[in-house]
N, C-alpha and C positions, 0 to 999 in steps of 0.2 A: 058293733061290728068292726071287723078289720079290713082297710083297702090296701092292696099290694100295688107297687108299681111296677109296671113291666118295662124292661127295655127291648128295643129292635135294633140292631146293628146293620147299617149298609155294609157289605162287604168287598168292598173296592177300595183301592188306594190308587193315586194318579202320581206318578214320578215322572220328571225331566231333568236330567242332570242333578243339579242341587236342589232343584224345587219339588216337594213333595207333600202334596194334598192328601191328608187321610179325614174318611167322615167318622164321626164319634157317634157314640151312644146318646139317646134322648129319651125322656120318662113318657110312659103312654099310662093312659087311664082307661080304664075297663068301663064298657057301655054296651046295653043289652041290644040285640038284635029283633027283628019281626019273628024269628022262630024261638025266641027265648034262650038263645046262646049268648054267650058273654063276647063281646067285642072288645078288642083292647083300642082300637083307634078309628074313629070316625071314617064313613067311605070316602068322605072328601080328601082326608089327610092323607089316605090309603092310596088314593089315586094320585093326589100331588107327589106323595114322597116315590110312586113307582115311575111317572112322569121326570121326577127330578133323577130318579135313579139312572133312566135311560138317557135323558141328556148329559148326565155326567160320563156315562160311559160312552157316547157319541162325543161327548169332547174329549175324554181320555184316549179313543182312538184317533181322533184329530191330531192331538198333540203327538202321539207316537208316529202317525204319518208326516206330521211335521219335524219331528225330529230325523226320521228317516231320510227327509228330504234334505236337510240341513247337514246330515252325515254324508249324503252324497254330493251336495255342493261342496263340501270341504276336502272332501277326497279329489274330486275335480280341480279345486283350488291348488292343492297340494301336487298333485301332478301337473298343472302347469308352472307351478313354482319351481320344481325340479328340473322341468323344459328350460324355463327361463335361466335359471342358475348354470345349467350346462352351456348356453349359449352365451351367458355373460362371460364364462371362463374360455369359451371359444374366442369371442373377440378379445379378451384380454390378451391370449396367448397371440392371436393375430396382430395388435397392436404393438406387442412387445416384439413380435417378428419384423413389423414393419420400422419400428425405431432402432432395430439393429441394423437393419439395412440400410437405413439412412447413415447411421454412423459408419459402416462398411463403404458405403460409399464417399463419405467426407474423407475417411483415411486413403481411398483408392484415389481420390482426387488429389490429395496433398501429397501423395507418392508420385502421381504422373506429373504434379508442378513441380515436385524436385527435379524429377529426371527430366523434363523441358528446361528448368533453369541450367542443369547441369550439361545440357547439349547447348544452350545457347551461350553459355560461359566458354566451351569448347569451340563453337561457331566463331566467336569472337578472337579465340587464342588462335584458331588457324586463319581468320582472315589478317590478323595482325602477322602471323608468321607469312602469308602469302606475300602479303605487302612488302615486308622485309626482303623476301626472296626475289620478288622482283626488283625491288631495288638494288639488290645486289646483282640480277642479272642484266639489267641497263646500266650498271656501272661497271660491270666486265664486257658487254657489247661495246660500251663506249672506249672501254679498254682497248678491248680488241680492234676495234675501228682506229683507234687514234694510233696503235701499231702498227696496223696495217697501212696506214698512210704516212707513217715516217718511214717505212722500208721502202715505199714507193716513191718518195721522194729523195731516198738516199739520205737523209740527213739521221747520223746516229749519235 
């Protein structure tokens, strides 16, 4: 009597990224049925195998749905990342403009301070010149008054 081993293969594979699960062959032993036919697997094993296959397919479907959800989340994060990066660049640009404006104001303040110093020096020079001219005017008025007094007195 020769006994042959039969194999049955579960025909699906689960893949998720780099993770891949494959179901392999397993040996079967023939068994007689009530009708006199040869059954390769016991009814319990067939039922358990079918349940396992259904559970595995459901698991594979859930993994696929999870992968799609993860893909959606990653796309959303990438979009948000791009928005954040654009806003960050805007903020850097605005900060640079503000810093440039600060420097422009400091430079303008230095220019105005130099102008104020120049005008203050000119005012001091003008005040000095005014004082000098007033002294000369006072001396001339004094001289005129002395000369007028000398003419009126007849002294020559």
